[in-house]
C-alpha positions as CSV (number, residue, x, y, z in Angstrom):
1,X,-38.4,24.2,-9.4
2,X,-35.7,23.4,-12.0
3,X,-35.0,27.0,-13.1
4,X,-32.3,29.6,-12.5
5,X,-34.1,32.7,-11.5
6,X,-33.5,36.3,-12.6
7,X,-35.6,39.2,-11.4
8,X,-36.6,42.7,-12.7
9,X,-34.4,45.2,-10.9
10,X,-36.3,47.6,-8.7
11,X,-34.6,51.0,-9.3
12,X,-34.7,53.7,-6.5
13,X,-34.1,57.4,-7.2
14,X,-32.2,59.0,-4.4
15,X,-31.2,62.5,-3.5
16,X,-27.6,61.2,-3.5
17,X,-27.9,58.9,-6.5
18,X,-26.1,59.1,-9.9
19,X,-25.7,57.4,-13.3
20,X,-23.2,54.5,-12.6
21,X,-26.0,51.9,-12.3
22,X,-27.0,52.8,-15.8
23,X,-23.6,53.5,-17.3
24,X,-21.5,50.7,-15.6
25,X,-24.1,48.1,-14.6
26,X,-26.4,48.6,-17.6
27,X,-29.7,49.3,-15.7
28,X,-32.4,50.8,-17.8
29,X,-33.6,54.3,-16.7
30,X,-33.7,57.9,-18.1
31,X,-33.1,59.4,-14.6
32,X,-29.8,60.8,-13.5
33,X,-30.3,60.1,-9.7
34,X,-30.7,56.3,-9.5
35,X,-29.1,55.4,-6.2
36,X,-30.1,51.8,-5.7
37,X,-31.0,48.7,-7.7
38,X,-32.9,46.2,-5.5
39,X,-31.9,42.9,-7.2
40,X,-33.8,40.5,-4.9
41,X,-36.3,41.9,-2.5
42,X,-39.2,40.7,-0.3
43,X,-39.6,44.1,1.4
44,X,-43.3,45.0,1.7
45,X,-44.3,46.9,-1.4
46,X,-41.1,46.0,-3.2
47,X,-41.4,42.3,-4.1
48,X,-39.1,41.1,-6.9
49,X,-40.7,39.7,-10.0
50,X,-39.1,36.9,-12.1
51,X,-37.8,38.2,-15.5
52,X,-36.8,34.9,-17.2
53,X,-38.0,31.4,-18.2
54,X,-41.3,29.6,-17.5
55,X,-41.8,31.4,-14.2
56,X,-41.5,34.9,-15.7
57,X,-44.0,37.3,-14.1
58,X,-44.3,35.4,-10.8
59,X,-43.1,37.3,-7.7
60,X,-40.9,36.1,-4.9
61,X,-43.8,35.7,-2.5
62,X,-45.7,33.5,-4.9
63,X,-42.6,31.4,-5.5
64,X,-41.9,30.8,-1.8
65,X,-45.6,30.1,-1.2
66,X,-45.6,27.5,-4.0
67,X,-42.1,25.9,-3.8
68,X,-41.3,26.4,-0.1
69,X,-38.1,24.5,0.9
70,X,-37.4,23.5,-2.7
71,X,-36.7,27.2,-3.3
72,X,-35.1,28.4,0.0
73,X,-33.9,25.2,1.8
74,X,-35.5,23.3,4.7
75,X,-33.8,25.1,7.5
76,X,-34.3,28.5,5.9
77,X,-38.0,27.8,5.4
78,X,-38.3,26.4,8.9
79,X,-36.8,29.6,10.4
80,X,-38.2,32.3,8.1
81,X,-41.4,30.7,6.7
82,X,-42.6,32.6,3.6
83,X,-40.4,35.7,4.2
84,X,-37.3,35.8,2.0
85,X,-34.5,36.6,4.5
86,X,-32.1,38.7,2.4
87,X,-32.2,41.9,0.4
88,X,-29.7,42.2,-2.4
89,X,-28.7,45.6,-3.9
90,X,-26.3,47.5,-6.0
91,X,-25.7,51.1,-4.8
92,X,-24.3,54.2,-6.5
93,X,-23.4,57.1,-4.3
94,X,-22.8,60.2,-6.5
95,X,-23.0,62.2,-3.2
96,X,-22.4,60.9,0.3
97,X,-25.3,59.0,2.0
98,X,-26.5,60.1,5.4
99,X,-24.6,59.0,8.5
100,X,-26.8,56.2,9.8
101,X,-27.0,52.9,11.6
102,X,-29.5,50.0,11.9
103,X,-31.1,48.5,15.0
104,X,-30.5,44.9,16.1
105,X,-33.2,42.2,15.7
106,X,-34.8,42.6,19.2
107,X,-35.0,46.4,19.0
108,X,-36.3,46.3,15.4
109,X,-38.9,43.7,16.3
110,X,-40.1,45.7,19.4
111,X,-40.2,49.0,17.6
112,X,-41.0,48.2,13.9
113,X,-42.1,44.5,13.8
114,X,-39.1,44.0,11.5
115,X,-35.8,42.1,11.2
116,X,-32.7,44.1,12.2
117,X,-30.3,45.0,9.5
118,X,-26.8,43.4,9.5
119,X,-25.2,44.1,6.1
120,X,-21.9,44.0,4.1
121,X,-20.4,46.0,1.3
122,X,-18.3,44.9,-1.6
123,X,-16.8,47.9,-3.4
124,X,-17.0,47.5,-7.2
125,X,-15.6,50.8,-8.3
126,X,-14.5,54.0,-6.5
127,X,-13.5,57.4,-7.8
128,X,-10.3,59.0,-6.6
129,X,-10.8,59.9,-2.9
130,X,-14.0,57.8,-2.8
131,X,-14.5,56.8,0.8
132,X,-16.7,55.0,3.4
133,X,-17.5,56.0,6.9
134,X,-17.4,52.8,9.1
135,X,-17.5,53.0,12.9
136,X,-15.7,55.3,15.4
137,X,-11.9,56.1,15.4
138,X,-11.8,55.4,19.1
139,X,-14.3,54.3,21.8
140,X,-16.7,57.1,22.6
141,X,-19.2,57.8,25.3
142,X,-22.8,58.5,24.5
143,X,-22.2,62.1,25.8
144,X,-19.2,62.6,23.5
145,X,-21.3,61.3,20.5
146,X,-24.2,63.7,21.4
147,X,-21.8,66.6,21.7
148,X,-20.4,66.1,18.2
149,X,-23.8,65.4,16.8
150,X,-25.2,68.7,18.1
151,X,-22.0,70.6,17.0
152,X,-22.1,69.0,13.5
153,X,-18.6,67.7,14.0
154,X,-19.4,63.9,13.9
155,X,-16.7,63.3,11.2
156,X,-14.1,64.2,13.8
157,X,-14.8,61.1,15.7
158,X,-15.7,58.7,12.9
159,X,-13.4,56.3,11.0
160,X,-13.2,57.3,7.3
161,X,-11.4,54.9,4.9
162,X,-10.5,55.7,1.2
163,X,-11.5,52.6,-0.8
164,X,-10.9,50.8,-4.0
165,X,-12.5,48.0,-5.9
166,X,-12.5,44.7,-4.0
167,X,-12.6,46.2,-0.6
168,X,-15.1,44.6,1.8
169,X,-16.7,46.0,4.9
170,X,-19.0,44.1,7.3
171,X,-21.6,46.3,9.0
172,X,-23.2,44.7,12.1
173,X,-26.2,46.4,13.6
174,X,-25.4,49.4,15.7
175,X,-22.3,50.4,13.7
176,X,-22.5,54.0,12.5
177,X,-21.7,54.1,8.7
178,X,-22.1,56.0,5.4
179,X,-21.2,55.4,1.8
180,X,-19.1,58.3,0.6
181,X,-19.4,60.2,-2.8
182,X,-18.0,58.3,-5.8
183,X,-18.5,54.7,-4.6
184,X,-20.3,51.9,-6.4
185,X,-20.9,48.8,-4.4
186,X,-22.8,45.6,-3.9
187,X,-24.8,45.3,-0.7
188,X,-26.0,42.1,1.0
189,X,-28.3,42.5,4.0
190,X,-31.1,41.1,6.1
191,X,-34.5,41.8,4.7
192,X,-35.2,45.1,6.4
193,X,-35.7,48.7,5.4
194,X,-35.2,50.2,8.9
195,X,-32.6,52.9,9.0
196,X,-31.8,55.5,11.7
197,X,-30.4,58.6,10.0
198,X,-28.4,60.7,12.4
199,X,-26.9,63.3,10.1
200,X,-27.6,64.2,6.5
201,X,-25.1,66.9,5.7
202,X,-27.8,69.6,6.1
203,X,-28.9,68.9,2.5
204,X,-32.3,69.8,1.1
205,X,-34.3,68.2,-1.6
206,X,-35.5,70.0,-4.8
207,X,-38.4,71.4,-2.8
208,X,-36.2,72.7,0.0
209,X,-37.2,70.0,2.5
210,X,-34.8,68.2,4.8
211,X,-35.0,64.5,5.2
212,X,-36.2,63.0,8.5
213,X,-33.6,62.3,11.1
214,X,-33.9,59.6,13.9
215,X,-31.6,61.0,16.5
216,X,-33.6,59.9,19.5
217,X,-34.2,56.4,18.2
218,X,-30.5,55.9,17.4
219,X,-29.1,56.7,20.9
220,X,-29.7,53.3,22.4
221,X,-29.1,51.4,19.2
222,X,-25.5,52.7,18.6
223,X,-22.4,50.6,19.3
224,X,-20.0,53.2,20.8
225,X,-17.0,50.9,20.7
226,X,-14.2,51.0,18.1
227,X,-12.0,48.6,16.1
228,X,-8.4,48.9,15.0
229,X,-9.5,48.2,11.4
230,X,-12.9,47.8,9.9
231,X,-11.9,46.5,6.5
232,X,-12.3,42.7,6.0
233,X,-9.2,40.9,4.9
234,X,-9.6,37.9,2.5
235,X,-7.9,36.0,-0.3
236,X,-9.1,35.3,-3.8
237,X,-8.4,32.0,-5.5
238,X,-8.9,31.3,-9.2
239,X,-11.8,29.0,-10.0
240,X,-12.7,28.3,-6.4
241,X,-14.9,30.0,-3.8
242,X,-13.2,32.0,-1.1
243,X,-15.1,33.0,2.0
244,X,-15.1,36.7,2.7
245,X,-17.9,37.2,5.3
246,X,-19.8,34.7,7.4
247,X,-22.4,35.5,10.1
248,X,-25.7,34.0,11.3
249,X,-27.6,36.0,8.6
250,X,-25.6,35.2,5.5
251,X,-22.3,33.9,4.2
252,X,-20.6,35.5,1.2
253,X,-17.9,34.0,-0.9
254,X,-16.0,35.6,-3.8
255,X,-15.5,33.5,-6.9
256,X,-12.9,34.3,-9.7
257,X,-13.7,32.4,-12.8
258,X,-11.9,31.8,-16.1
259,X,-12.8,28.8,-18.2
260,X,-15.2,26.2,-16.7
261,X,-15.9,25.2,-13.1
262,X,-18.3,22.5,-11.8
263,X,-20.3,23.6,-8.8
264,X,-21.7,21.2,-6.1
265,X,-23.9,22.6,-3.4
266,X,-25.0,19.2,-2.0
267,X,-23.8,20.2,1.4
268,X,-25.8,23.4,1.5
269,X,-29.4,23.6,2.8
270,X,-30.0,27.0,1.2
271,X,-30.7,29.0,-1.9
272,X,-27.6,30.5,-3.4
273,X,-27.4,34.0,-4.9
274,X,-24.8,35.0,-7.5
275,X,-24.0,38.7,-8.1
276,X,-21.8,39.4,-11.1
277,X,-19.3,42.1,-10.1
278,X,-17.0,41.8,-13.1
279,X,-17.1,40.3,-16.6
280,X,-19.7,37.8,-17.8
281,X,-20.4,34.1,-17.1
282,X,-22.8,31.5,-18.3
283,X,-24.7,29.1,-15.9
284,X,-25.5,25.7,-17.3
285,X,-28.0,23.1,-15.8
286,X,-29.5,20.3,-17.8
287,X,-30.8,22.0,-21.0
288,X,-30.8,25.4,-19.4
289,X,-28.3,28.2,-20.0
290,X,-28.4,31.6,-18.3
291,X,-25.9,34.4,-19.0
292,X,-25.0,36.8,-16.2
293,X,-23.1,40.0,-16.9
294,X,-21.7,42.7,-14.5
295,X,-24.5,44.2,-12.5
296,X,-26.8,41.2,-12.8
297,X,-28.0,38.8,-10.1
298,X,-29.1,35.1,-10.2
299,X,-30.9,33.0,-7.7
300,X,-30.2,29.3,-7.7
301,X,-33.0,27.4,-5.9
302,X,-32.0,25.1,-3.0
303,X,-33.1,22.0,-4.9
304,X,-30.5,22.6,-7.7
305,X,-27.3,21.2,-6.3
306,X,-25.0,20.7,-9.3
307,X,-24.3,22.9,-12.3
308,X,-21.6,24.4,-14.4
309,X,-20.3,28.0,-14.7
310,X,-18.3,29.1,-17.7
311,X,-16.5,32.4,-18.5
312,X,-14.3,33.3,-21.5
313,X,-12.7,36.2,-19.6
314,X,-11.6,37.0,-16.1
315,X,-15.0,37.2,-14.3
316,X,-15.9,37.7,-10.7
317,X,-19.0,36.6,-8.7
318,X,-20.2,37.1,-5.2
319,X,-21.8,33.8,-3.9
320,X,-24.3,34.3,-1.1
321,X,-26.2,31.7,1.0
322,X,-27.3,31.0,4.6
323,X,-25.3,28.4,6.6
């Protein structure tokens, strides 16, 4: 298992999708409604396939089955077995996504035999007035929430932030949220596709159908409390990793690179994922070189501990692993 791994993107057309994944992140598609690029996925029916090197053509399930802890790390393998624990995406919202939330682990296990879905967003680009809905403005009761839901006035009680590139939001289970129109972002989440949609702006698809809502399921999954601010504050440091989010499900650092840095993951017992959110870098390990441009993702197996990253320009990576 001595190979940096890249995977074929799994592109998802969405009623709210656009063209930024193609135009800015260089994904290959003729469609004009691509909303998501699943970069690394072990969701049933959407398993990522290796696109580079000697392991090209093998899928993520085969790799974990064959390489086990060499790929994911001893503790990760012990805890998750042959299920890859994270789902890595880029998302382009040409129109606003539905207002939604995700159930916690216990509820997801009971109802769907699935993990819950804690996630985070890193904004890569936002049009003027591009925004995110994250949480409530103030604490609300279940009755207040249901009143506004029935009267289609949910936005009156929700927190809405205008955003720009570099903004980070952590979305624990139960927190009501939606990506607004004009926002391109990187999303890191637990491996789960369980979403409770509570409001979808009364929009219809090309055949006049409304998307399914999950109003009843959502009621006891919602966190009705509020925070004074939902945006994550963090600092960036040139040529060293700065932590931006850490939770039991994943840790994400941001890494600004210009020139050469030597990376040592000897202390980690985990795979490490790199998402390129600006510029272009080259990873070097033994005789192997792998370029990574904006919109691309690389998986470094847990058994590769030391390597070099180079960049001729100001480049930026998200570094994701499990503590």
